[in-house]
C-alpha positions as CSV (number, residue, x, y, z in Angstrom):
1,X,17.4,20.6,-28.6
2,X,16.7,19.3,-32.1
3,X,12.9,19.7,-33.5
4,X,11.1,16.5,-34.2
5,X,10.5,15.4,-37.5
6,X,7.1,14.4,-38.8
7,X,7.5,10.5,-39.6
8,X,3.6,9.7,-40.5
9,X,0.3,10.7,-40.6
10,X,-2.5,8.2,-39.5
11,X,-6.3,8.4,-39.4
12,X,-8.5,7.2,-36.6
13,X,-12.1,6.6,-37.5
14,X,-14.8,7.8,-34.8
15,X,-16.7,5.2,-34.9
16,X,-17.3,4.2,-31.4
17,X,-14.2,6.1,-30.4
18,X,-14.1,9.7,-28.6
19,X,-10.8,10.6,-28.4
20,X,-11.6,13.5,-25.7
21,X,-13.4,11.1,-23.1
22,X,-11.1,8.3,-23.6
23,X,-7.9,10.3,-22.8
24,X,-9.8,12.3,-19.9
25,X,-11.4,9.2,-18.1
26,X,-8.6,8.8,-15.7
27,X,-6.7,6.1,-17.5
28,X,-4.0,8.0,-18.4
29,X,-1.8,10.6,-17.3
30,X,0.6,11.7,-19.9
31,X,-2.0,13.3,-22.4
32,X,-2.5,17.2,-22.7
33,X,-4.4,19.5,-24.8
34,X,-3.2,22.5,-26.4
35,X,-5.5,24.6,-28.4
36,X,-7.8,21.8,-29.0
37,X,-5.1,19.2,-30.2
38,X,-4.2,16.3,-28.3
39,X,-0.5,15.6,-27.6
40,X,1.0,12.5,-26.2
41,X,3.7,9.9,-26.3
42,X,3.5,6.0,-26.7
43,X,7.0,4.5,-26.0
44,X,9.1,7.1,-28.1
45,X,6.4,8.5,-30.9
46,X,5.2,11.9,-30.1
47,X,1.6,12.2,-31.2
48,X,-0.6,15.2,-32.2
49,X,-4.0,14.2,-32.9
50,X,-6.6,16.9,-34.2
51,X,-10.4,16.7,-34.8
52,X,-11.7,16.5,-38.2
53,X,-14.6,16.1,-40.3
54,X,-12.9,12.6,-41.9
55,X,-12.2,11.4,-38.3
56,X,-9.3,12.2,-35.9
57,X,-6.1,13.1,-37.8
58,X,-2.8,11.8,-36.0
59,X,0.3,12.9,-37.0
60,X,3.6,11.0,-35.4
61,X,6.7,12.7,-34.8
62,X,10.2,11.2,-33.9
63,X,9.7,7.6,-34.4
64,X,7.3,5.6,-36.7
65,X,4.3,4.3,-34.6
66,X,2.4,2.3,-37.4
67,X,-1.3,1.9,-37.8
68,X,-1.5,-1.8,-35.9
69,X,0.2,0.0,-32.8
70,X,-2.2,2.8,-32.8
71,X,-5.1,0.6,-33.4
72,X,-3.8,-1.7,-30.7
73,X,-3.1,1.4,-28.2
74,X,-6.9,2.7,-28.6
75,X,-8.3,-1.0,-28.5
76,X,-9.8,-0.5,-31.8
77,X,-10.1,-4.2,-32.9
78,X,-12.7,-4.9,-29.8
79,X,-16.5,-4.5,-30.9
80,X,-17.6,-2.0,-28.5
81,X,-20.9,-1.8,-29.6
82,X,-22.3,-5.7,-28.7
83,X,-20.3,-5.0,-25.5
84,X,-22.3,-1.7,-24.7
85,X,-25.5,-3.1,-25.6
86,X,-25.1,-5.7,-23.2
87,X,-24.3,-3.4,-20.1
88,X,-26.8,-1.1,-21.3
89,X,-29.5,-3.7,-20.5
90,X,-27.9,-4.2,-17.0
91,X,-29.9,-1.7,-14.9
92,X,-31.0,2.0,-15.6
93,X,-27.8,3.9,-14.0
94,X,-25.6,1.4,-16.6
95,X,-27.6,2.5,-19.4
96,X,-27.2,6.2,-18.4
97,X,-23.2,5.8,-18.2
98,X,-23.0,4.2,-21.3
99,X,-25.1,6.9,-22.7
100,X,-22.9,9.8,-21.1
101,X,-19.5,7.8,-21.8
102,X,-20.1,6.9,-25.3
103,X,-17.1,6.5,-27.3
104,X,-14.7,5.5,-24.3
105,X,-12.3,2.7,-25.0
106,X,-9.9,1.0,-22.8
107,X,-6.1,2.1,-23.5
108,X,-3.6,-1.1,-23.9
109,X,-0.4,1.5,-22.5
110,X,3.2,0.4,-22.1
111,X,3.6,-1.9,-19.4
112,X,6.3,-0.1,-17.2
113,X,4.7,3.4,-17.6
114,X,1.1,1.8,-16.8
115,X,2.9,0.0,-13.4
116,X,4.7,3.3,-12.0
117,X,1.6,5.5,-13.1
118,X,-0.8,3.5,-10.8
119,X,1.6,3.0,-7.8
120,X,1.9,7.1,-8.1
121,X,-1.8,7.2,-8.3
122,X,-2.3,5.9,-4.8
123,X,-4.0,8.2,-2.4
124,X,-3.4,10.8,-4.9
125,X,-5.4,13.2,-7.5
126,X,-5.0,13.3,-11.2
127,X,-3.4,16.7,-11.7
128,X,-0.7,15.9,-9.1
129,X,-0.1,12.4,-10.8
130,X,0.4,14.0,-13.9
131,X,2.8,16.7,-12.2
132,X,4.5,14.0,-10.7
133,X,4.9,11.6,-13.9
134,X,6.2,14.9,-16.0
135,X,8.5,15.9,-13.4
136,X,10.0,12.3,-13.3
137,X,10.3,12.2,-17.2
138,X,11.9,15.4,-17.4
139,X,14.3,14.3,-14.8
140,X,14.9,10.6,-16.0
141,X,13.7,10.0,-19.2
142,X,15.7,10.4,-22.5
143,X,14.8,13.9,-24.1
144,X,12.9,13.0,-27.8
145,X,13.2,16.3,-29.1
146,X,11.2,19.6,-29.2
147,X,7.8,20.3,-31.1
148,X,5.9,23.6,-31.0
149,X,8.0,25.0,-28.1
150,X,7.7,21.6,-25.8
151,X,10.4,19.3,-25.0
152,X,8.8,15.5,-25.1
153,X,10.7,12.7,-22.7
154,X,10.3,9.3,-23.0
155,X,9.5,7.4,-20.2
156,X,12.4,6.5,-17.7
157,X,13.7,2.7,-17.9
158,X,13.6,0.4,-14.9
159,X,17.4,0.4,-14.8
160,X,17.3,4.2,-14.9
161,X,15.2,4.2,-11.9
162,X,16.4,1.3,-10.1
163,X,20.3,3.2,-10.0
164,X,18.7,6.6,-8.7
165,X,18.9,7.5,-5.2
166,X,16.0,7.7,-3.2
167,X,16.6,11.6,-2.6
168,X,16.9,12.2,-6.6
169,X,13.4,10.2,-7.0
170,X,11.9,12.9,-4.9
171,X,10.2,14.6,-7.8
172,X,7.3,17.1,-7.3
173,X,4.3,15.8,-5.2
174,X,6.0,12.2,-5.2
175,X,5.9,11.9,-1.2
176,X,6.3,8.5,0.3
177,X,5.9,6.9,-3.1
178,X,9.5,7.6,-4.3
179,X,10.1,4.5,-2.2
180,X,7.6,2.4,-3.6
181,X,9.0,3.6,-7.4
182,X,12.7,2.7,-6.3
183,X,11.8,-0.4,-4.9
184,X,9.7,-1.6,-7.6
185,X,12.3,-0.7,-10.2
186,X,15.1,-2.6,-8.4
187,X,12.9,-5.5,-8.2
188,X,12.2,-5.6,-11.9
189,X,16.1,-5.2,-12.5
190,X,17.6,-7.4,-9.9
191,X,15.2,-10.2,-10.0
192,X,15.0,-10.2,-14.2
193,X,11.3,-10.0,-13.8
194,X,9.5,-10.1,-17.3
195,X,6.2,-7.6,-17.2
196,X,5.0,-9.3,-20.0
197,X,4.4,-12.4,-17.5
198,X,0.6,-11.3,-16.5
199,X,-0.6,-11.7,-20.3
200,X,0.1,-15.4,-19.8
201,X,-1.7,-15.8,-16.5
202,X,-5.8,-16.0,-15.4
203,X,-6.9,-12.7,-13.8
204,X,-6.6,-13.9,-10.5
205,X,-2.8,-15.4,-11.0
206,X,-1.8,-11.9,-12.5
207,X,-3.1,-9.8,-9.7
208,X,-1.2,-11.6,-7.1
209,X,1.8,-11.5,-9.4
210,X,1.7,-7.6,-9.6
211,X,1.2,-7.3,-5.8
212,X,4.4,-8.6,-5.3
213,X,5.5,-4.7,-6.1
214,X,5.6,-2.1,-3.4
215,X,2.7,0.3,-3.7
216,X,0.7,-2.5,-5.4
217,X,-2.6,-3.6,-3.8
218,X,-5.7,-4.7,-5.0
219,X,-6.7,-1.7,-6.4
220,X,-3.7,-0.5,-8.1
221,X,-3.5,-4.1,-9.6
222,X,-6.6,-3.8,-11.1
223,X,-6.0,-0.6,-12.7
224,X,-2.4,-2.1,-14.3
225,X,-4.2,-5.0,-15.2
226,X,-7.2,-3.1,-16.9
227,X,-5.1,-0.1,-18.7
228,X,-2.0,-2.1,-19.4
229,X,-2.9,-5.9,-19.9
230,X,-6.5,-5.2,-21.1
231,X,-7.8,-7.8,-18.5
232,X,-11.8,-7.0,-18.8
233,X,-12.2,-9.0,-15.4
234,X,-10.5,-6.2,-13.3
235,X,-12.8,-3.7,-11.5
236,X,-10.9,-1.1,-9.6
237,X,-12.6,0.3,-6.5
238,X,-11.2,3.5,-5.5
239,X,-12.9,6.4,-3.3
240,X,-14.9,7.3,-6.6
241,X,-16.2,3.8,-7.2
242,X,-17.2,3.6,-3.5
243,X,-19.4,6.6,-4.0
244,X,-20.8,5.6,-7.0
245,X,-21.7,2.5,-5.5
246,X,-23.3,4.0,-2.4
247,X,-25.4,6.2,-4.6
248,X,-26.3,4.4,-7.5
249,X,-26.3,0.7,-5.7
250,X,-26.9,1.4,-2.0
251,X,-23.5,-0.6,-1.1
252,X,-21.9,0.8,1.9
253,X,-19.3,-2.4,2.5
254,X,-17.9,-5.4,0.9
255,X,-17.6,-3.3,-2.5
256,X,-15.3,-6.2,-4.3
257,X,-17.9,-8.8,-3.2
258,X,-20.5,-7.0,-4.7
259,X,-18.8,-5.8,-8.1
260,X,-17.7,-9.5,-8.5
261,X,-21.3,-10.9,-8.1
262,X,-23.3,-8.0,-9.7
263,X,-20.9,-7.2,-12.8
264,X,-20.5,-10.3,-14.3
265,X,-20.3,-9.1,-18.1
266,X,-17.4,-7.0,-19.3
267,X,-16.6,-5.4,-15.4
268,X,-13.9,-3.5,-16.6
269,X,-15.7,-1.6,-19.3
270,X,-18.6,-1.2,-16.9
271,X,-16.4,0.4,-14.2
272,X,-14.8,2.8,-16.3
273,X,-18.3,4.2,-17.7
274,X,-19.7,4.5,-14.2
275,X,-16.2,6.1,-13.2
276,X,-16.2,8.7,-15.8
277,X,-20.4,9.3,-15.2
278,X,-19.7,9.7,-11.5
279,X,-16.6,12.0,-11.8
280,X,-18.5,14.3,-14.5
281,X,-21.3,14.5,-12.3
282,X,-19.2,15.8,-9.5
283,X,-17.4,18.3,-11.5
């Protein structure tokens, strides 16, 4: 296995960006931390991110990524200061969530990876999702090379997964989701579906479009729209969010009706900050 070559050195400002919170708030699953260094893959580029006084030092290995793609991935063109001020004025819970989660940015992740990742997230926990995705990439992803003794793999293509047998897809902890993954990949390939399509749709139409895939219901569609398509109207409602809505807002039922009515400004960002806070308080 060849060693990955360093191809770029980039820098991220710490202004309104906290790498640790952003990569550990449940929106992505292929980043790890080793010795204080965040290691992850964006498309075919392997990244190592280190904290420094000047900002975050980013080393890119394998294929160049470019500053524009890196900034886009971390949503650095969006002014979060204005958004968080609006959210802080919403209520005391939201103000506390902004304070606890300050520095979280919503990622713009590769579309097929986001789709598959959140199909696998259904009735699952984060450690198992990470385990399954890693096993899936090891079995079906192209090896990109070795770095610091670790082999890094690209995310599998729809074609590779569509051609795999259901038995082969049954990697660690995937369970019944193997069928969802297989049928989703086959639908994309056989029907020549373009995953860029939801970018050109309004939120509700895009949500309906994504729900054509097996394993994609309202919550999973909202996760994909929020973390892949930057549809900020999305407010995923999972068990953590239901717990949060019950504890903070006294909402025990009709959760989606409540969030659509109550969180009218930047609902997706509000959800992620509240989600981060409730999980942090329960750890």
